[in-house]
C-alpha positions as CSV (number, residue, x, y, z in Angstrom):
1,M,152.4,80.8,94.9
2,C,153.3,84.1,93.3
3,M,152.2,82.7,89.9
4,K,148.8,81.8,91.4
5,L,148.3,85.3,92.9
6,H,149.3,86.8,89.6
7,K,146.6,84.7,87.8
8,I,143.9,85.8,90.3
9,K,144.8,89.4,89.9
10,K,144.7,89.1,86.1
11,K,141.3,87.4,86.3
12,L,140.0,90.1,88.5
13,E,141.3,92.8,86.1
14,T,139.6,91.0,83.2
15,A,136.4,90.7,85.3
16,K,136.2,94.5,85.6
17,K,135.2,94.6,81.9
18,T,132.2,92.4,82.4
19,I,131.0,93.0,85.9
20,G,128.4,95.9,86.4
21,H,125.6,96.9,88.7
22,A,121.9,96.3,88.5
23,L,119.6,98.6,90.6
24,Q,116.8,97.3,92.8
25,P,114.5,99.9,94.4
26,I,113.8,100.2,98.1
27,V,110.4,101.7,98.5
28,S,108.2,103.1,101.2
29,I,105.9,100.3,102.3
30,H,103.0,102.8,102.7
31,S,103.3,105.0,99.6
32,G,105.7,103.3,97.2
33,T,107.9,106.3,97.0
34,C,111.5,105.2,96.3
35,L,113.9,105.7,99.2
36,G,116.9,104.6,97.0
37,Y,118.4,101.7,95.0
38,E,120.6,98.8,96.1
39,F,123.4,98.4,93.6
40,L,123.8,94.7,93.0
41,I,126.8,93.1,91.2
42,R,125.9,91.3,88.0
43,G,127.9,89.7,85.3
44,Y,130.2,87.7,87.6
45,K,129.4,84.4,86.0
46,E,130.4,85.7,82.6
47,A,133.7,86.7,84.3
48,G,134.2,83.1,85.4
49,F,133.0,83.3,89.0
50,D,130.3,81.1,90.5
51,T,129.2,83.6,93.2
52,I,129.7,87.2,94.2
53,S,131.4,86.0,97.4
54,E,134.0,84.1,95.3
55,I,135.1,87.4,93.6
56,F,135.8,89.1,96.9
57,N,137.3,86.0,98.5
58,K,139.8,85.8,95.6
59,A,140.6,89.5,95.9
60,Q,141.3,88.9,99.6
61,T,143.6,86.1,98.8
62,A,145.5,88.1,96.2
63,G,145.8,91.0,98.7
64,C,143.9,93.5,96.6
65,L,140.4,93.4,98.3
66,A,140.6,97.1,99.2
67,D,141.5,98.2,95.7
68,F,138.9,96.1,94.0
69,E,136.2,97.2,96.4
70,L,137.1,100.9,95.8
71,Y,137.0,100.3,92.1
72,M,133.5,98.7,92.3
73,F,132.3,101.5,94.6
74,T,133.5,104.2,92.2
75,R,131.7,102.4,89.3
76,A,128.5,102.5,91.4
77,L,129.0,106.2,92.1
78,E,129.4,107.0,88.5
79,K,126.2,105.2,87.6
80,Y,124.2,106.7,90.5
81,R,125.3,110.2,89.5
82,N,123.6,109.8,86.2
83,L,120.2,109.1,87.8
84,P,118.0,112.2,87.0
85,W,116.7,112.2,90.6
86,A,120.0,111.2,92.3
87,E,119.7,114.2,94.7
88,T,116.4,113.0,96.1
89,C,117.2,109.2,96.5
90,M,119.9,107.0,98.0
91,L,122.6,104.7,96.9
92,F,122.8,101.4,99.0
93,Y,126.1,99.6,98.5
94,N,127.3,96.5,100.0
95,I,130.8,96.9,101.6
96,D,132.8,93.7,102.4
97,S,132.9,93.6,106.2
98,R,136.6,92.5,106.2
99,L,137.4,96.0,105.3
100,L,136.2,97.3,108.7
101,Y,139.6,96.1,110.0
102,N,141.7,97.6,107.1
103,E,143.0,100.9,108.6
104,N,143.8,102.1,105.1
105,F,140.5,101.6,103.3
106,F,138.3,104.4,104.6
107,N,140.8,107.1,103.8
108,H,141.1,110.1,101.4
109,D,140.7,108.0,98.3
110,F,137.4,106.5,99.6
111,F,135.8,109.7,100.7
112,G,137.4,111.6,97.8
113,S,135.6,109.3,95.4
114,I,132.3,110.7,96.7
115,S,133.2,114.3,96.7
116,G,134.9,113.9,93.3
117,H,131.6,112.9,91.9
118,T,130.0,115.9,93.5
119,L,127.6,113.7,95.4
120,N,125.9,114.4,98.8
121,P,127.3,111.9,101.3
122,Q,124.0,111.9,103.1
123,N,122.6,109.9,100.1
124,I,125.1,107.2,100.4
125,C,124.3,104.2,102.6
126,L,126.9,101.4,103.2
127,E,125.4,98.0,103.9
128,I,127.4,95.9,106.4
129,S,126.5,92.3,106.6
130,E,126.1,90.7,110.0
131,K,127.1,87.3,108.6
132,S,130.7,88.0,109.5
133,D,131.7,88.2,113.1
134,I,133.1,91.5,114.5
135,I,136.5,90.3,115.6
136,N,138.1,93.8,116.3
137,H,135.7,95.9,118.1
138,D,138.0,99.0,118.4
139,A,138.7,99.1,114.6
140,A,135.1,98.6,113.7
141,R,134.0,101.4,116.1
142,R,136.6,103.8,114.7
143,H,135.5,103.2,111.1
144,F,131.8,103.5,112.0
145,Q,132.5,106.8,113.7
146,K,134.5,108.0,110.7
147,L,131.7,107.1,108.3
148,K,129.2,109.0,110.4
149,K,131.5,112.0,110.7
150,H,131.5,112.2,106.9
151,D,127.7,112.0,107.0
152,L,127.4,108.5,105.4
153,K,124.6,106.2,106.4
154,I,124.9,102.7,107.6
155,A,122.6,99.7,107.1
156,A,122.8,96.4,109.0
157,D,122.4,93.9,106.2
158,D,121.2,90.2,106.4
159,F,120.0,90.9,109.9
160,G,118.9,87.9,111.9
161,V,121.0,85.1,110.3
162,G,124.6,86.0,111.1
163,F,126.9,85.9,114.0
164,S,127.1,89.5,115.0
165,G,123.6,91.0,114.8
166,M,123.4,92.6,118.2
167,Q,127.1,93.6,118.1
168,L,126.6,95.3,114.8
169,L,123.6,97.2,116.2
170,Y,125.7,98.2,119.2
171,F,128.9,99.3,117.5
172,A,127.5,100.6,114.2
173,E,124.2,102.3,115.4
174,P,122.9,101.8,111.9
175,H,120.3,104.1,110.3
176,Y,118.6,101.1,108.6
177,L,118.1,97.5,109.4
178,K,117.6,95.1,106.5
179,I,115.8,91.9,107.7
180,D,117.2,88.9,105.9
181,R,115.2,87.1,103.2
182,F,115.1,84.0,105.4
183,Y,112.6,85.6,107.7
184,I,110.5,87.2,104.9
185,D,110.2,84.0,102.9
186,G,106.9,82.4,103.9
187,I,106.2,84.9,106.7
188,D,102.6,84.9,105.5
189,I,102.1,81.3,106.6
190,N,104.8,80.9,109.3
191,T,103.7,82.4,112.7
192,Q,107.2,81.8,114.2
193,K,108.9,84.0,111.5
194,R,106.3,86.6,112.0
195,F,107.0,86.6,115.8
196,F,110.7,87.1,115.3
197,V,110.3,89.9,112.6
198,S,107.8,91.7,114.8
199,H,110.3,91.8,117.7
200,M,113.1,92.9,115.4
201,V,111.0,95.8,114.1
202,N,110.0,96.9,117.6
203,M,113.6,96.8,118.8
204,A,114.8,98.7,115.8
205,H,112.1,101.4,116.1
206,I,112.8,102.0,119.7
207,M,116.4,102.6,118.8
208,G,115.4,105.0,116.1
209,I,116.3,102.7,113.2
210,K,114.2,102.3,110.0
211,V,113.5,98.8,108.9
212,I,113.7,97.4,105.4
213,A,112.1,94.0,104.5
214,E,114.2,92.5,101.7
215,G,113.3,89.7,99.5
216,I,109.5,90.2,99.3
217,E,108.3,87.9,96.5
218,K,104.6,87.6,97.2
219,K,101.6,89.9,97.8
220,S,100.8,88.2,101.1
221,E,104.4,88.7,102.3
222,Y,104.1,92.4,101.6
223,Y,100.8,92.7,103.6
224,I,102.3,91.0,106.7
225,C,105.5,93.1,106.5
226,R,103.4,96.2,106.3
227,E,101.2,95.2,109.2
228,I,104.2,94.3,111.4
229,G,105.5,97.8,110.9
230,C,108.4,97.5,108.4
231,D,109.1,101.0,106.9
232,Y,110.4,100.0,103.5
233,A,110.0,97.0,101.1
234,Q,112.5,95.4,98.6
235,G,112.1,92.4,96.5
236,Y,111.2,90.8,93.1
237,Y,107.5,91.3,93.8
238,I,108.1,95.2,94.1
239,A,110.6,95.3,91.2
240,E,113.4,93.2,89.7
241,P,117.0,94.5,89.6
242,K,117.5,96.3,86.3
243,Y,120.6,97.5,84.6
244,L,119.3,100.5,82.7
245,L,118.7,103.8,84.5
246,A,115.8,104.4,82.1
247,D,113.9,101.5,83.7
248,Q,114.1,103.0,87.2
249,K,111.2,104.9,88.8
250,K,110.8,107.4,91.5
251,K,107.5,105.9,92.7
252,Y,106.1,102.4,92.4
253,V,102.3,102.6,92.0
254,L,102.0,98.9,92.8
255,I,102.1,99.8,96.5
256,G,99.2,102.2,96.2
257,R,97.2,99.5,94.3
258,L,98.0,96.9,97.0
259,N,96.7,99.3,99.8
260,K,93.5,100.0,97.9
261,S,92.8,96.4,97.2
262,D,93.4,95.2,100.7
263,K,90.0,93.7,101.5
264,R,91.0,92.8,105.1
265,H,91.6,96.3,106.4
266,P,91.7,99.2,104.0
267,L,94.0,102.1,104.9
268,R,91.1,104.5,105.2
269,R,90.0,102.5,108.4
270,R,93.4,102.6,110.0
271,R,93.7,104.7,113.1
272,I,96.6,107.0,112.2
273,I,98.1,109.5,114.7
274,R,95.9,112.5,114.6
275,S,97.4,115.9,113.7
276,V,96.2,117.5,117.0
277,Y,98.8,115.4,118.9
278,I,101.7,116.1,116.6
279,E,103.8,119.1,117.7
280,R,105.5,120.9,114.8
281,M,108.8,121.5,116.6
282,P,111.4,123.6,114.7
283,V,114.2,121.5,113.1
284,I,117.8,122.0,112.3
285,H,119.5,120.7,109.2
286,T,122.8,118.8,109.3
287,G,125.7,121.1,108.6
288,S,124.0,124.1,110.3
289,T,126.0,126.3,112.5
290,V,126.0,126.6,116.3
291,Y,124.5,130.0,116.0
292,E,121.4,128.6,114.3
293,L,121.1,125.9,116.9
294,L,121.4,128.3,119.9
295,K,119.0,130.7,118.2
296,I,116.3,128.0,118.0
297,F,116.6,127.2,121.7
298,K,116.7,131.0,122.6
299,Q,113.5,131.6,120.7
300,N,111.8,128.5,122.2
301,S,112.9,128.6,125.8
302,R,110.8,125.6,126.8
303,L,111.9,123.4,124.0
304,P,113.5,120.2,125.4
305,C,115.1,119.2,122.1
306,V,115.5,120.1,118.4
307,P,115.0,117.3,115.7
308,V,117.8,117.1,113.2
309,V,117.0,116.4,109.6
310,N,119.0,115.9,106.4
311,S,118.7,117.6,103.1
312,R,115.6,115.4,102.2
313,R,114.0,116.3,105.6
314,E,114.5,112.7,106.8
315,P,114.9,112.8,110.6
316,L,118.2,111.6,112.1
317,G,117.6,112.1,115.7
318,I,117.5,115.0,118.2
319,I,119.8,117.4,120.0
320,R,118.7,117.9,123.7
321,E,118.9,121.2,125.4
322,K,120.2,119.5,128.6
323,D,123.3,118.3,126.7
324,L,124.1,121.9,125.7
325,R,123.3,123.4,129.1
326,I,126.6,122.4,130.6
327,Y,128.4,124.5,128.1
328,V,126.1,127.5,128.0
329,Y,126.2,128.0,131.8
330,T,129.8,127.6,132.4
331,P,132.7,130.1,131.9
332,Y,133.9,130.0,128.3
333,G,131.2,127.4,127.7
334,N,129.9,129.3,124.6
335,E,133.3,129.4,123.0
336,V,133.9,125.7,123.7
337,L,130.6,124.9,122.3
338,K,131.1,126.9,119.2
339,N,134.5,125.5,118.5
340,R,133.2,121.9,119.0
341,L,130.3,122.3,116.8
342,S,132.1,124.2,114.1
343,A,134.8,121.4,114.0
344,G,132.7,118.3,114.5
345,S,129.2,119.3,113.1
346,L,126.0,118.5,115.0
347,N,126.7,114.8,115.0
348,D,128.6,115.0,118.2
349,F,125.4,115.9,120.1
350,L,123.0,113.9,118.0
351,V,120.9,111.4,120.1
352,R,118.8,108.7,118.4
353,C,115.2,108.5,119.5
354,P,112.2,106.3,118.3
355,I,111.1,107.3,114.7
356,I,107.7,106.0,113.6
357,D,105.4,106.4,110.6
358,R,102.2,108.3,111.1
359,N,100.2,105.2,110.2
360,T,101.6,103.4,113.3
361,A,99.0,101.8,115.6
362,L,98.5,103.7,118.9
363,Q,99.3,100.5,120.9
364,K,102.8,100.5,119.4
365,V,103.3,104.2,120.2
366,V,102.4,103.5,123.8
367,R,104.7,100.5,123.9
368,F,107.7,102.7,122.8
369,F,106.8,105.3,125.3
370,N,106.8,102.7,128.1
371,C,110.1,101.2,126.9
372,R,112.2,104.4,127.1
373,Q,112.6,106.2,130.4
374,N,112.9,110.0,130.3
375,I,112.0,110.1,126.7
376,E,111.9,113.5,125.1
377,G,109.5,112.4,122.4
378,I,108.9,110.2,119.4
379,I,109.6,111.5,115.9
380,I,106.7,111.1,113.5
381,T,107.3,110.8,109.7
382,E,105.0,110.9,106.7
383,N,106.3,109.6,103.5
384,N,109.6,109.2,105.3
385,R,109.9,112.9,105.8
386,Y,109.8,114.7,109.2
387,A,106.2,115.5,110.2
388,G,106.6,116.5,113.9
389,M,107.0,115.0,117.3
390,L,104.9,113.3,119.9
391,T,105.9,114.7,123.3
392,P,105.2,112.9,126.6
393,K,102.2,115.3,127.1
394,S,100.7,114.5,123.7
395,I,101.2,110.8,124.3
396,L,99.3,111.0,127.6
397,G,96.6,112.9,125.7
398,M,96.4,110.0,123.2
399,L,96.1,107.5,126.0
400,N,93.2,109.4,127.5
401,E,91.5,109.5,124.2
402,K,92.1,105.8,123.8
403,K,90.3,105.2,127.1
404,L,87.4,107.4,126.1
405,V,87.1,105.7,122.7
406,A,87.2,102.3,124.4
407,A,84.4,103.4,126.7
408,R,82.4,104.8,123.8
409,E,82.8,101.7,121.7
410,Q,81.4,99.5,124.6
411,N,77.7,98.7,124.6
412,P,76.2,101.0,127.2
413,L,74.1,98.3,128.8
414,T,76.3,95.3,129.0
415,R,79.7,97.1,128.9
416,L,80.8,94.5,126.3
417,P,82.9,95.5,123.3
418,G,80.7,97.0,120.6
419,N,80.8,96.7,116.8
420,M,84.0,98.7,116.3
421,M,85.9,96.5,118.7
422,I,84.4,93.4,117.2
423,E,85.5,94.6,113.7
424,S,89.0,95.2,115.1
425,W,89.2,91.7,116.5
426,L,88.0,90.2,113.1
427,Y,90.7,92.3,111.4
428,R,93.4,91.0,113.7
429,I,92.5,87.4,113.2
430,L,92.1,87.7,109.4
431,R,95.6,89.1,109.0
432,Q,97.1,86.1,110.9
433,P,98.8,83.6,108.5
434,D,96.7,80.3,108.3
435,F,94.3,81.3,111.0
436,S,92.1,78.6,112.5
437,G,89.4,79.6,114.9
438,G,85.6,80.0,115.4
439,I,83.1,82.8,115.3
440,A,79.6,82.5,116.9
441,Y,76.6,84.9,116.6
442,F,73.9,84.6,119.3
443,D,70.4,85.9,118.6
444,F,67.5,85.6,121.1
445,N,64.4,83.8,120.0
446,N,61.0,85.4,120.9
447,F,62.7,88.4,122.6
448,K,60.2,91.0,121.2
449,P,57.1,89.2,122.7
450,F,59.0,88.8,126.0
451,N,59.7,92.6,126.0
452,D,56.1,93.4,125.1
453,F,54.7,91.1,127.8
454,Y,57.0,92.0,130.7
455,G,58.4,95.4,129.7
456,F,61.8,96.7,128.7
457,R,63.2,96.7,132.2
458,L,63.0,92.9,132.5
459,G,64.1,92.7,128.9
460,D,67.3,94.6,129.8
461,R,67.8,92.2,132.7
462,A,67.5,89.3,130.3
463,L,70.2,90.8,128.1
464,L,72.5,91.4,131.1
465,L,71.9,87.8,132.2
466,F,73.1,86.4,128.9
467,A,76.0,88.8,128.8
468,D,77.2,87.6,132.3
469,I,76.9,84.0,131.3
470,M,78.9,84.6,128.1
471,K,81.5,86.7,129.9
472,N,82.1,83.9,132.5
473,F,82.6,81.3,129.9
474,A,84.8,83.6,127.8
475,M,87.0,84.6,130.7
476,E,87.5,80.9,131.7
477,K,88.5,79.9,128.1
478,R,90.2,83.2,127.1
479,L,87.7,83.9,124.4
480,F,86.6,87.3,122.9
481,C,83.0,88.3,123.4
482,G,81.1,91.3,122.3
483,H,77.6,92.8,122.1
484,I,76.5,93.7,118.5
485,G,73.4,95.5,119.7
486,G,69.9,94.6,120.8
487,D,69.7,90.9,121.4
488,D,72.6,90.0,119.1
489,F,75.9,88.8,120.7
490,F,79.3,87.7,119.4
491,L,81.9,85.2,120.5
492,G,85.3,84.5,118.9
493,A,88.2,82.2,119.5
494,S,91.5,81.2,118.1
495,F,92.1,77.4,118.1
496,S,95.6,78.1,119.2
497,R,94.0,78.7,122.7
498,I,91.1,76.3,122.7
499,E,90.3,73.2,120.8
500,K,87.5,73.3,118.2
501,K,85.4,70.8,120.0
502,D,85.8,72.7,123.3
503,F,84.7,75.9,121.6
504,L,81.6,74.3,120.2
505,E,80.9,72.8,123.6
506,V,81.2,76.4,125.2
507,I,78.5,77.6,122.7
508,R,76.2,74.7,123.7
509,N,76.8,75.4,127.4
510,I,76.1,79.1,127.1
511,S,72.8,78.4,125.3
512,E,71.7,75.7,127.8
513,K,72.6,77.8,130.9
514,F,70.7,80.8,129.5
515,K,67.7,78.6,128.7
516,S,67.6,77.4,132.3
517,D,68.6,80.6,134.1
518,I,65.9,82.7,132.2
519,I,63.0,80.6,133.6
520,P,62.8,82.5,137.0
521,F,62.1,85.7,134.9
522,Y,58.7,84.4,134.0
523,D,55.6,84.3,136.3
524,Q,54.5,81.0,137.7
525,Q,51.7,80.4,135.3
526,S,54.0,81.0,132.3
527,R,56.7,78.7,133.7
528,E,54.1,75.9,134.2
529,Q,52.7,76.3,130.7
530,G,56.1,76.7,129.1
531,F,54.9,79.7,127.0
532,I,53.4,83.2,127.1
533,K,50.4,84.4,125.2
534,T,50.6,87.9,123.7
535,R,50.0,89.7,120.5
536,N,52.3,89.3,117.5
537,R,53.4,92.0,115.0
538,S,50.0,91.7,113.3
539,G,48.1,92.3,116.5
540,E,46.9,88.7,116.8
541,E,47.1,86.9,120.1
542,T,49.7,84.2,119.7
543,I,51.6,81.6,121.8
544,F,55.3,82.1,122.1
545,P,57.8,79.6,123.7
546,L,60.1,80.7,126.6
547,L,63.3,82.6,125.7
548,D,66.3,80.8,124.3
549,V,69.0,81.7,121.8
550,S,69.9,80.7,118.2
551,S,73.7,80.1,117.6
552,A,75.2,80.6,114.1
553,V,78.8,79.4,114.1
554,L,81.6,79.7,111.5
555,V,84.5,77.4,111.9
556,L,87.6,78.7,110.1
557,N,90.3,76.2,109.0
558,R,93.6,77.7,108.0
559,I,92.1,80.8,106.5
560,K,94.3,82.8,104.1
561,H,94.6,86.5,103.6
562,D,92.2,86.8,100.6
563,I,89.0,86.6,102.7
564,S,87.6,89.8,104.2
565,A,85.3,90.5,107.2
566,E,82.5,91.5,104.7
567,E,82.7,88.0,103.0
568,L,82.6,86.3,106.4
569,S,79.5,88.4,107.2
570,A,77.8,87.2,104.0
571,K,78.5,83.6,104.9
572,M,77.3,84.3,108.5
573,A,73.9,85.6,107.3
574,T,73.3,82.3,105.6
575,V,74.1,80.3,108.7
576,K,72.0,82.6,110.9
577,H,69.0,81.9,108.7
578,H,69.4,78.2,109.0
579,A,70.0,78.5,112.8
580,K,66.6,80.2,113.3
581,N,64.8,77.5,111.4
582,S,66.7,74.4,112.8
583,A,65.4,72.1,115.5
584,D,67.9,73.1,118.2
585,H,68.6,76.6,116.8
586,T,72.3,76.0,116.3
587,V,74.0,75.5,112.9
588,I,77.7,75.4,112.0
589,M,79.4,76.2,108.7
590,E,83.1,75.2,108.1
591,I,85.3,77.3,105.9
592,N,88.7,76.1,104.7
593,G,91.6,78.0,103.3
594,H,91.1,80.6,100.6
595,G,87.4,81.1,101.8
596,K,86.1,77.9,100.4
597,T,83.3,76.2,102.3
598,I,83.5,72.4,102.5
599,P,81.1,70.3,100.3
600,A,77.4,71.4,100.6
601,E,76.3,68.1,102.1
602,L,78.7,68.7,105.1
603,Q,78.9,72.5,105.4
604,L,75.8,72.9,107.6
605,Y,75.3,70.7,110.6
606,C,74.2,70.8,114.2
607,P,76.3,70.3,117.4
608,A,74.7,66.9,118.0
609,Q,76.5,65.5,115.0
610,I,79.8,66.7,116.5
611,F,79.3,65.4,120.0
612,N,77.9,62.1,118.8
613,G,81.1,61.6,116.7
614,N,79.2,61.8,113.3
615,N,81.3,64.7,111.9
């Protein structure tokens, strides 16, 4: 047995000569600015090991896991120190989770290796995998507290696939959450994965944790991760791991190009949090003195909290005034407070709170506000740096503005969603992986002659009649309906809620009901004749049939992400033209994945073909 252990140790010593680290960037999902680099072990196969796990398992067997890990960590520190911009980026390093139960690992040698390389501990993030169960809660908690006391960051790695995910969040209170590649792989076509990741992101943000999507290998995966709300991106699509420091970058321009080329919903249209609602609260840096903290509260007597930021102005949380009050207003409280803060730094009073990017949708901000009781506020970041806070008062202001905007975006006559809300609905459905659904545009036939003959008041009543008919059908089937303007209306559906055939039947029923219900609007003679006689645009007296509607329908079958609302509008214009000129004023075009229409001989047809079973 001793001989076997000796061979393992000798193999590990030899491996140290061939094993090294490749760096893979972790970048802002909005700007491409590099947050830091994960140091990945490479060269293990040349050293005679099949996997990275095998190296550390052998070290554990030989009883030298702590020594080997410290050696590899020190090697990573040496390489990281030589980065020209090491002071402004982070080192992400995977620590074997078994060392959480080794009372002798996180000691003077470990922390001394950081200070010995004259590195800022705030720039070091240790990744702890959740694949291993937390078997000793007390030991793990002690080590996590020790790491934070020394200002190191913690990341929950491989989140979502292991045994101890929620336990790790509870005991470690990590600064970053790295969603495992399993969930990112195929998230652009898998709605279930998207559902899980969306909830992980929301939970993390409510807890004040930033989210890293790791293993992004496709453009479409990047887009989905960005829309879900991930803060950072990592993967071969962004950049491959590279050995040489000369190959590393501070900013990855690919992200900017992706945002500009996003045809579905360019960033310029996104409703970011407006500056008027962001309060520029004074901040305090980690390592500051108690005098500086108390001075801020004294100069701002109504301040409920002070955000805490690190040397890169990245927010870590807040210190609440009410937590200091117990010391300030008691005998000798000031002295106790000074001693406590001078000995243990601000971390003892640090409270995590939601931290979100300025590009976050208003709906998500409101959700966070509702999820946390007695919330002091939400920290806002821009390019990962502190930008200010949203207080409860400013959040209420945003809610009121949202209501006013919603009212303004409704059609003033029918109170149906207007063009902006229709566009937002189209954006939401187009960003869904493999979306299947239907879009219908309704347009009155002979509406102008009707208006000229009976007047605008009766014309408005006709519009309200159609709106009520459409609303009733939409409410029953959970469809989206809107009023584009004038006599143009919109109906949309997801085939996850309604069958394609049922959707087309709703369109036919709306048209038929309006055609019958509009008849009483005419005088008796016109009803008996089936037409009205009035002047056309050229001033000539002409016979016009009674009102009905044209229906132009797009059926979308498993649409991918490379089709935009503008492209759909172009296709819809073709269908509307055919609908106006068809016998029953209804024409349908089917579009399959990647925006391709089905063969020309089948792409345009009327509902009769469907309901008679001919299509």
